[in-house]
N, C-alpha and C positions, 0 to 999 in steps of 0.2 A: 867517447870510450865505446868501443865495439865489444860485443859479447862474442868471444871466439871459442869458448868451451863447448864442445859438442853435446847434444842432448842424449846421445848414446855412446858408450865406450865399451868395446869388447875386451874383457880380461884376456891377457895373453897376447894382445896386439901392442905394438909400439904406439905411444901417444905423442904426437907432435902438434903443437899449437903455437901460433904467433899472435901475441896480444899487443895492441896499440893502446897506450894510455898517454895522450899528449900532455896532460898536466903533470905526469910522473914519468918522464923519459928515463930509460935505462942509462943514457949517457950522463945523467946528472946524479947517478948513484942509487936510483930507485930500483927496487925489485918488486915483483908481484908474487903473491902467495895465494893459492887456492886451498881452502880447507873443505873437504867433503865429509859430511856427517850423515851416516845412515845406520840402520839396524845391523848391517854386517860389520861396521867398524868406522874408524876415523882415518882419513887419508889426507896428507898434506903434501903439496908439490910447490916448489919455488922456482921462479924463472931464472934464466941466465940472461946476460945482457947481449942484445944485438946492437945495432947502431943507435937507434932510439927505441926500437921495439923490444918487447920481452919475449923470450923464447922458452917454451916448455918442451922438454924431451924426456919421456919416461920410457925406459927400456921394457921390452916385452917380458923379460924375466921378472920385472917389478910388478907390472900390471897383472901378471898371472896369479899373483897372490891376493889380488883385490877380490873381495866377496861380491857376488852378484846381488843386485837390489837397487832400490831407489835411494839416491843421496841428495840432500840439500847442500849447496855449496855457497861459499862466500869468498869473494876475491878482495884481497887487501893490497894496498900500496905500502911499501915499507922502505924507510931510509933512516938508518940509525935508530933513534928512539921514537921517530914519528911513524904512526900507522893510521891509515885511513881506509874505511870500508868503501869499496867502489861499486861492487855488483853482488847480487845474489841470484840464485837460480836453482834448477834441479837437473840432474843427470842420472840416467839409468845405466848401471854397469851390467852388461850382459855376461853370462857365464862363458868361460873359455870353451869354445866348441871342441877343442882337441882333448879336453879332459872331462867334459860334462857327461853325466850318465843319461841314459834315455829317460825322458820324462814326457808326460802328457801335458802339452802347453795349453790345452783348452781350459776355459773357466768352468766352475761348477755348473753354471747355467747351461753352457754349451754341452757338457757331458750329459746332463739330465735331458736336454732337448734331443740330443742324438739317440739316447736310450729310448725315449718315447717314440721317436720317428722309426727306430728299428722295430719296436713292438708293433706299431701300426702297419709296417710293411711286412711283418712276419719274419724278420731277419735277426731278432734279438738274441744275443748271447745269454747264457745263464746269469752272468754277472749283471747284464743290463736289465733282465727281468726281475732282479731283486730290488731295484730302485723302488722307493715308495713315493706315492703321491703325497701332497701336503696333509691329507686326512689320514695317512698311515697305511693305506691299501697299496699292496705291491702293484706296480704299473701293468703287469701282464694280467691282473685280475680286475682292473678298473674298466668301467664302461667306455666305449669308443668316444662318446661325446665329451666325457671328462678328460680323456687323454688329449683330444684335439684342443680343448679349451686350455689345458695346462701347457701344451706345446706352443700355442699362440702367445700365452703369457710369458713363457720363457724366451721366445723370439723377441718380444718387446724388451725384456730385460737385457738380452744380448746386444740389441741395437743401442740401448742406453750405455752399456759398458764400452762398446766400440766408439761411440761418440765421445765419451769421457777420455778414452785412450787417445783419440785424435786431438782433443783439446790439450791434453797433457803434453803431447808432442809438438804443440804449436801449430797444428794443421787446421784448426777450426773444427766446429762441430758438424759441419756438413749440412746444416739446416738452411732453410731459406730466410733471407732477410728482406722483409717487405718494407717499403717506404712510400710515402705519399708526399708529393710536393704541391704546395698551394701558393697562390700568389696573393 
């Protein structure tokens, strides 16, 4: 059984997926159903039969109503009264870019890091100067060495977030794997 569901789906795009389930062929009356469960809501899609494969086609007009966010999904094989859970995973539904409003996609750590960098470079906006250090002091009034230390701490946290995002996408953490072979 191969996992055919993409890890990212853009709302407003047509979704086409072909799924092979050799133990549950469409030609024998089986259909597959994906149920997506996330904070934005519950989504269910059911396959149509190909020769032996299962075909999922969801129109753009349908996906445009899907809320953006992270969804856990479960794939079931269904035939009459029989149902078997086959796979589980996660998919992120991205907002429809044609209807999305302008947003700042940076994380809180990135926003704070950029503000500190702007203060250090003398380019900070009034909004950036109002950010506070962990001790409550506004960043434009904090000593330079404290700003640098906080900036470095935030950069470390940003790298941790980026590694976690890569792992969540199945790309690996990007770290080194060290091994030693002995005889």
